[in-house]
C-alpha positions in Angstrom: -93.2 -88.2 -28.5 -90.4 -89.8 -27.3 -90.0 -94.2 -26.6 -90.2 -94.3 -23.3 -94.3 -93.1 -23.4 -95.0 -95.2 -26.2 -93.8 -97.9 -24.6 -96.0 -97.7 -21.6 -99.0 -97.4 -23.5 -98.1 -99.9 -25.8 -97.3 -102.7 -22.9 -99.7 -101.2 -20.2 -96.6 -101.7 -17.4 -93.5 -99.8 -16.2 -90.2 -101.1 -14.9 -89.8 -100.5 -11.1 -86.5 -99.1 -9.8 -85.9 -102.8 -9.0 -86.8 -104.3 -12.5 -89.7 -105.8 -11.0 -92.7 -105.4 -13.7 -96.0 -103.5 -12.6 -99.2 -103.3 -14.6 -100.0 -99.4 -14.8 -102.6 -98.3 -13.4 -103.4 -95.2 -11.8 -102.1 -93.4 -14.8 -103.2 -91.1 -16.9 -104.6 -92.2 -20.7 -103.0 -90.5 -24.0 -105.0 -88.1 -24.4 -104.9 -86.5 -21.0 -101.3 -86.8 -21.9 -101.4 -85.1 -25.1 -103.0 -82.5 -23.5 -100.4 -81.4 -20.4 -98.0 -82.1 -23.0 -99.8 -79.1 -26.1 -100.3 -76.7 -23.0 -96.4 -76.8 -22.0 -95.3 -77.0 -25.6 -97.7 -74.3 -27.3 -96.5 -71.4 -24.4 -92.8 -71.5 -24.9 -93.1 -68.9 -21.5 -93.2 -72.2 -18.9 -90.8 -73.1 -17.9 -90.8 -73.7 -13.5 -93.3 -76.7 -13.5 -94.8 -78.7 -10.5 -96.4 -81.8 -10.3 -98.2 -82.9 -7.4 -98.4 -86.7 -7.8 -96.2 -88.7 -9.7 -97.2 -92.8 -9.4 -95.8 -94.2 -12.2 -94.7 -91.4 -14.0 -96.4 -91.2 -17.1 -97.5 -87.3 -16.4 -94.0 -86.4 -15.9 -92.7 -87.5 -18.6 -95.6 -85.8 -20.9 -94.5 -82.5 -19.1 -91.2 -83.0 -18.8 -90.7 -83.9 -22.7 -92.5 -80.6 -23.3 -90.0 -78.5 -21.3 -87.1 -80.4 -23.6 -84.8 -78.1 -24.6 -85.9 -75.0 -23.1 -83.5 -72.7 -21.2 -83.4 -72.8 -17.5 -86.7 -75.9 -17.7 -86.9 -77.3 -14.3 -89.6 -79.7 -12.8 -90.7 -80.1 -9.3 -92.2 -83.6 -8.2 -94.1 -84.0 -5.2 -94.7 -87.5 -4.6 -94.1 -89.2 -0.6 -94.4 -93.0 -1.8 -92.7 -92.4 -5.3 -89.9 -94.9 -3.6 -92.3 -96.9 -1.7 -95.4 -97.8 -2.7 -94.6 -96.6 -6.8 -91.0 -98.4 -6.9 -89.2 -95.5 -7.4 -90.9 -96.3 -11.3 -91.5 -92.6 -12.0 -88.1 -91.5 -11.7 -86.8 -94.7 -13.1 -89.1 -93.7 -16.2 -87.6 -90.1 -16.1 -83.9 -91.2 -16.0 -84.5 -93.7 -18.7 -85.6 -90.7 -20.5 -82.8 -89.3 -20.3 -84.4 -86.2 -18.2 -82.3 -84.4 -15.8 -84.3 -80.8 -14.9 -86.3 -82.7 -12.4 -86.6 -82.2 -8.4 -88.3 -85.1 -6.3 -89.9 -84.1 -2.9 -90.6 -86.6 -1.0 -93.3 -85.3 1.3 -96.9 -85.1 1.7 -98.1 -82.4 -0.3 -99.6 -80.8 3.0 -96.5 -80.0 4.0 -94.3 -79.8 1.4 -96.6 -76.7 -0.5 -96.0 -74.5 2.6 -92.5 -75.0 2.5 -92.4 -73.8 -1.2 -94.8 -70.8 -0.7 -92.7 -70.0 2.2 -89.9 -70.1 -0.2 -91.3 -68.1 -2.5 -94.8 -67.4 -4.1 -95.7 -67.1 -7.8 -92.4 -69.3 -8.8 -94.0 -71.7 -11.2 -95.8 -71.3 -15.0 -97.5 -74.9 -14.9 -99.0 -76.9 -11.9 -100.6 -80.0 -12.3 -102.7 -81.9 -9.4 -103.4 -85.7 -9.5 -102.6 -86.2 -5.3 -104.9 -87.3 -2.8 -108.4 -86.8 -4.4 -110.4 -86.4 -1.2 -112.4 -83.1 -1.4 -110.3 -81.4 1.5 -106.8 -82.5 0.6 -108.2 -81.2 -2.9 -108.5 -78.0 -1.8 -105.5 -77.8 0.3 -104.0 -78.4 -2.8 -105.5 -75.9 -4.7 -105.1 -73.6 -2.5 -101.5 -73.2 -2.3 -101.1 -73.9 -6.2 -102.9 -70.8 -6.7 -100.8 -68.8 -4.4 -96.9 -70.6 -6.5 -98.6 -69.7 -9.8 -97.5 -66.9 -11.2 -99.9 -64.5 -13.4 -100.4 -65.7 -16.6 -99.5 -69.5 -15.5 -101.3 -72.7 -15.8 -103.4 -74.6 -13.3 -104.4 -78.5 -14.6 -106.3 -80.6 -12.4 -107.1 -84.6 -13.2 -109.8 -86.5 -12.0 -112.5 -84.2 -12.5 -114.7 -86.7 -12.9 -114.5 -88.0 -8.8 -117.1 -85.7 -7.2 -114.2 -84.6 -4.3 -112.4 -82.6 -7.0 -115.4 -81.7 -9.1 -116.4 -79.7 -6.3 -113.2 -78.3 -5.4 -112.6 -77.5 -9.5 -116.9 -75.7 -9.7 -115.8 -74.0 -6.5 -112.0 -72.7 -7.8 -113.7 -71.6 -11.5 -115.6 -68.7 -8.9 -112.3 -67.5 -8.3 -111.7 -64.1 -10.4 -108.5 -64.7 -11.2 -109.0 -67.8 -13.3 -110.2 -68.4 -16.8 -111.1 -71.9 -18.0 -108.3 -72.7 -20.6 -109.2 -76.7 -21.9 -110.5 -79.6 -20.9 -110.6 -83.1 -21.5 -113.5 -85.5 -21.0 -116.0 -87.7 -22.3 -119.7 -87.8 -23.6 -122.1 -88.4 -20.8 -124.8 -91.3 -21.3 -127.9 -90.7 -20.5 -130.2 -93.0 -18.5 -134.4 -92.9 -19.9 -135.4 -90.8 -17.3 -132.7 -88.2 -17.5 -133.7 -88.4 -21.5 -137.5 -87.9 -20.6 -136.6 -85.2 -18.1 -134.4 -83.5 -21.0 -137.6 -83.8 -23.3 -139.9 -82.4 -20.3 -137.5 -79.8 -19.5 -136.4 -78.6 -22.8 -138.9 -75.5 -23.0 -136.9 -73.8 -19.7 -133.6 -75.2 -20.8 -132.0 -71.5 -21.8 -134.3 -70.0 -18.7 -131.7 -68.6 -16.4 -134.0 -69.9 -13.6 -132.9 -73.3 -14.5 -129.3 -72.8 -13.4 -130.2 -70.3 -10.3 -132.6 -72.7 -9.0 -131.2 -76.1 -9.2 -128.2 -76.5 -11.0 -127.4 -79.9 -9.9 -130.4 -81.0 -11.9 -129.8 -78.3 -14.7 -126.3 -80.2 -15.2 -127.3 -83.6 -14.9 -130.0 -83.3 -17.5 -129.1 -81.1 -19.6 -125.0 -81.1 -20.0 -123.9 -83.5 -22.3 -119.7 -83.5 -21.6 -118.2 -84.5 -18.4 -114.3 -83.3 -17.9 -111.9 -85.5 -16.0 -109.2 -83.3 -16.7 -109.4 -79.2 -16.6 -107.0 -76.6 -16.7 -107.5 -72.7 -15.8 -105.3 -69.5 -16.4 -104.5 -67.3 -13.9 -105.2 -64.2 -15.1 -104.5 -61.5 -12.1 -103.0 -62.1 -8.6 -105.7 -63.6 -6.4 -107.0 -60.3 -5.0 -110.1 -61.7 -3.0 -111.2 -59.9 -0.2 -111.0 -61.6 3.2 -115.5 -62.0 3.5 -115.0 -63.3 -0.5 -117.5 -66.1 -1.1 -119.2 -67.8 -4.2 -121.7 -70.4 -4.1 -120.2 -74.2 -6.1 -122.8 -76.4 -7.1 
């Protein structure tokens, strides 16, 4: 891994365009970064990547480091606040790491993504979503990303632990064109009430009715792992019928 990434993790800070030191926040952690790095590094067909939300640039660094040395590698970043709220630190870090194959689009994703789709669908091999985390905004990002991602490409989404983002991901996982590729998460700690409910409900844990009748309760009581980042592979073109629908709990 490059020195800039190590330095950021060790110091917990980044330096902005104007030399100001900023305490690191709103950034992926080392495990999440290595997850993104591995997804790209282990798939030599990934050359064109897109990222929604750059902030201080840690995710950009991991993505670009995995791409480094690949012919025709290109990384597109959508971040309307890079040179305002984030003091240009993300781009400054990429430049310090001697990465020169990125392109910054300083527009909100709801404006930038439709323009990219109009230019060419299926143009990216890998897309990472870490933008505005409201339900509707995340849904819009995923909607356009599905069109921008080529068949066989990978869609990664951060902060799945946010209820709004998790809701979108649960819906997206029902799309016939996607399969889950991997996750980063943590063990879920259980309260005594949940542990008691688990013990009492153990006889029906494996029953299909538990999942059919009360999915939110089933997940809360029985599932031990909660993802905070997920990767999906696009298996085919999105060929859902105009009236397709699947419940997401």
